[in-house]
Structure formats: structure tokens, C-alpha cells
C-alpha positions in Angstrom: -21.3 32.8 2.2 -23.5 30.4 4.8 -24.5 27.8 3.2 -27.7 25.2 4.9 -27.3 21.2 2.9 -29.2 18.4 3.8 -27.6 15.1 4.2 -30.2 12.7 3.6 -30.5 8.4 4.1 -33.0 6.6 3.3 -34.2 2.7 4.4 -36.6 0.6 1.5 -39.1 -2.5 1.8 -36.7 -3.1 -1.2 -34.6 -2.4 -4.1 -36.3 -1.2 -7.4 -39.1 0.9 -7.3 -40.8 -1.3 -10.4 -40.8 -3.7 -8.2 -43.0 -1.6 -5.8 -41.0 -0.9 -3.4 -41.4 1.9 -0.9 -39.6 3.8 1.8 -39.8 3.0 5.7 -37.5 5.3 7.0 -36.3 8.9 5.9 -33.4 10.5 7.6 -32.3 13.8 7.4 -29.7 15.7 9.2 -29.0 20.0 8.0 -25.6 21.4 8.3 -24.1 24.8 8.0 -21.0 25.1 6.5 -19.9 21.6 7.5 -21.4 22.0 10.6 -24.2 20.2 11.9 -27.3 22.3 13.1 -28.6 20.3 15.3 -31.8 20.3 12.9 -32.6 16.9 12.0 -36.0 15.2 10.1 -36.3 11.6 10.7 -39.6 9.0 10.7 -40.7 5.8 10.0 -42.9 5.3 6.8 -45.7 2.0 6.8 -45.3 1.2 3.2 -49.0 -0.3 2.6 -46.7 -3.6 1.2 -44.4 -5.9 2.6 -40.6 -5.6 3.9 -38.2 -8.0 1.2 -36.1 -11.0 2.7 -33.3 -9.0 1.9 -34.0 -5.4 3.2 -34.9 -6.7 6.6 -31.6 -8.1 6.8 -30.4 -4.4 6.2 -32.3 -3.2 8.2 -34.7 -4.9 10.5 -38.0 -3.4 10.2 -40.8 -5.8 10.3 -43.8 -5.5 8.7 -45.7 -6.1 11.9 -43.3 -2.7 13.1 -43.9 -0.6 9.6 -47.4 -1.7 9.9 -48.1 1.0 13.1 -46.0 3.9 11.4 -47.3 7.2 9.3 -47.6 6.6 5.8 -45.7 8.9 3.3 -48.7 11.0 2.4 -49.2 11.9 6.2 -45.6 13.7 5.9 -44.8 14.3 2.5 -45.4 18.4 3.5 -43.2 18.2 6.6 -40.3 16.5 4.9 -40.6 18.9 1.5 -40.5 21.3 3.9 -37.5 21.2 5.6 -35.6 20.6 2.2 -37.1 23.5 0.8 -34.0 26.0 -0.6 -31.3 23.0 0.0 -29.3 21.0 -1.7 -29.3 17.4 -0.6 -26.3 15.5 -0.2 -26.8 11.7 -0.5 -24.5 8.1 -1.1 -25.6 7.0 -4.4 -27.8 9.3 -5.0 -29.7 7.6 -7.6 -31.0 4.7 -5.3 -32.6 7.4 -2.8 -33.9 10.5 -4.8 -35.8 7.3 -7.2 -38.0 6.4 -4.0 -37.9 9.4 -2.7 -39.7 11.1 -6.1 -41.7 7.6 -6.3 -43.3 8.3 -2.9 -43.8 12.4 -4.7 -45.6 10.9 -7.5 -47.5 8.4 -5.6 -48.6 11.6 -3.1 -49.0 13.9 -6.4 -45.9 16.1 -5.1 -43.6 18.1 -7.0 -41.0 15.6 -7.5 -37.0 16.6 -6.3 -34.4 18.1 -9.2 -31.2 16.3 -9.3 -29.7 19.2 -9.7 -29.9 19.6 -6.2 -28.3 16.4 -5.1 -24.8 16.1 -4.0 -23.7 12.2 -4.5 -20.9 11.4 -2.1 -20.4 8.2 -4.0 -19.9 10.1 -7.1 -17.2 12.0 -5.7 -15.3 9.2 -4.1 -15.4 7.0 -7.1 -13.7 10.1 -8.4 -11.3 10.7 -5.4 -10.7 7.0 -5.2 -10.9 5.5 -8.3 -11.2 1.7 -8.3 -11.2 1.4 -4.6 -13.7 0.4 -1.9 -16.4 3.2 -2.3 -19.1 2.0 0.2 -20.0 4.0 3.4 -18.3 1.7 5.5 -15.3 1.1 3.7 -14.4 5.5 3.8 -15.7 4.9 7.2 -12.5 2.6 7.9 -10.5 4.9 5.1 -11.5 8.2 7.2 -11.3 6.7 10.6 -14.8 7.3 11.5 -16.2 4.7 14.2 -19.2 3.1 12.8 -19.6 0.7 15.4 -22.4 1.7 15.9 -23.7 0.2 12.7 -24.6 -3.1 13.4 -28.0 -2.2 11.4 -28.3 0.8 7.9 -30.3 2.8 9.8 -30.9 5.9 8.6 -30.2 8.8 11.4 -27.3 6.9 12.0 -25.8 7.2 8.0 -26.5 10.7 7.9 -24.7 11.2 10.4 -21.2 9.1 9.5 -22.0 10.4 5.9 -21.7 13.9 7.6 -18.6 13.0 8.4 -17.3 11.3 5.4 -18.6 14.6 3.4 -15.8 16.6 5.2 -13.3 14.3 4.4 -14.0 13.9 1.1 -13.9 17.8 0.7 -10.9 17.9 2.9 -13.1 20.4 4.8 -11.4 19.7 7.9 -9.4 22.7 9.1 -11.9 25.1 11.5 -10.5 28.8 11.0 -12.0 32.0 12.8 -15.1 33.1 11.1 -14.4 37.3 11.8 -17.5 38.1 10.0 -19.7 36.9 12.6 -17.5 38.7 15.5 -19.8 41.2 17.5 -18.6 43.1 20.5 -20.8 41.2 22.7 -19.0 38.0 21.4 -15.4 38.9 22.0 -16.2 40.3 25.7 -17.7 37.2 26.7 -14.7 35.3 25.2 -17.2 33.5 22.4 -15.1 32.7 19.8 -17.3 31.8 15.8 -15.9 29.0 14.7 -16.4 27.5 10.8 -15.1 24.3 9.4 -14.5 25.4 6.1 -11.9 26.5 3.9 -12.6 30.0 3.8 -9.9 32.9 2.5 -11.2 36.0 3.4 -9.1 38.5 1.2 -7.4 42.2 2.8 -9.1 45.1 1.9 -7.3 47.9 -0.6 -7.0 49.5 2.5 -5.6 47.4 4.6 -2.9 46.5 1.6 -2.0 50.0 1.4 -1.5 50.6 5.1 0.7 46.9 4.7 2.9 49.1 2.2 2.8 51.7 4.4 4.3 49.7 7.8 6.8 47.7 5.3 7.9 51.2 4.2 8.2 52.9 7.1 10.1 50.2 9.7 12.2 49.5 6.3 13.6 52.6 6.7 14.2 52.9 10.4 16.2 49.5 10.1 18.6 49.2 7.2 18.7 53.7 6.5 
């Protein structure tokens, strides 16, 4: 079955919500069967506080730039609608979810259930114990071009994480998705591809036809 997921990343004013830090950018990229659908959600936010010096070095968003942006409350409904019913794929999910749930709490909205989150950091930690598993390190491991990542920006990080996620789950090999075929697609020479490893099992009738074919041809060739 088709499964839509959301690659998600945030940038913040600092590390810990206990110090009053807030989100300054949210980036979301929708994928279906590991392929981007071209649907995105992206916004900069006014955190209503100053950006820490450390955070500014990471993403480069100044207080002056952020002061003219919308507040989280202004985009909360649109954001929740975009992610509704879909798993969230995040690198170091505990950080992003803690900040998102803090914003949702301040906006009197329902928090995100961590059960609906896939943490690629945990996948990488399990797959490469003891190795560097930052987003940059994983891009290097999988030979993914991250030259645009001069600063950390949520939407660029989503694009990179999407490619890393596909590699982490070994979902690189395209196959033909016969379920999505119809006559118009065939006549127009259009073929639908899916980048997930999907096993298509033969029906009982197909198995019987195969047995009959083998039996008939064996008799012709050897008896």
C-alpha cells in the first residue's frame, strides 16, 4: 500500500526549551514510497526572543530578519494539517519533537505522539555502531552532495535527509509498480516507478499456469 511520510527539520534559537528557546524555521518534505511528492511546508518564525550566538552561527537567521516573520500560532493549524496522519522522519527526533511540542503546548494544540516518529539518528546508530552519524557524515558515507549546506537550513536539510533515509533503509533500487498500470499508461508508454523493494507474489492461478507450462514443455522436449 502507498505510504506517505514527512521528512521534517527545524531550526531554533538555542538548544534547550527549558532555557526558553523557540523554533525559528520549520521545513517539511512529503514522500510517498520513498519518492518526494513535491508537496512541502516551509516557514520562518518569529520566536519572540533573541537568537543565541551559538544558534546564529549554525543557521545565520538574525533577530531583525525573524522579527518580521509569522508567529507559530499563526501557522499551527496549517502545519498540523500538513503532517496529519503521516509518520514523521527526523534526524535526532528528540530535539525537534521537544521543540515542536513546546510550541504546540504554548499554542494550546495537541502534542505530537512520539510513536508516530521515525528517528534516522537511531537507525544510523544501530546500523553503524561507533561511527560518525551526523547528517553530514551520512551524506559523505552515501556520497550525497551536501555542498549547498553552508548553513543549516530546515528545507535543505530535509532534502538531504530524504536521500539519507532512502539509503539507510536500502531502498535505492527502482522497480515497476504494476498495480498502478492502466491501459492509457501502457498506450502512452508511461511506466510508474516505486523506489521501495516491493515483493509481488504470483496468484494461485499463475502458479497453476506455470506448473502446466513446465509439464507440457518437459514432455515435448524430453519424451
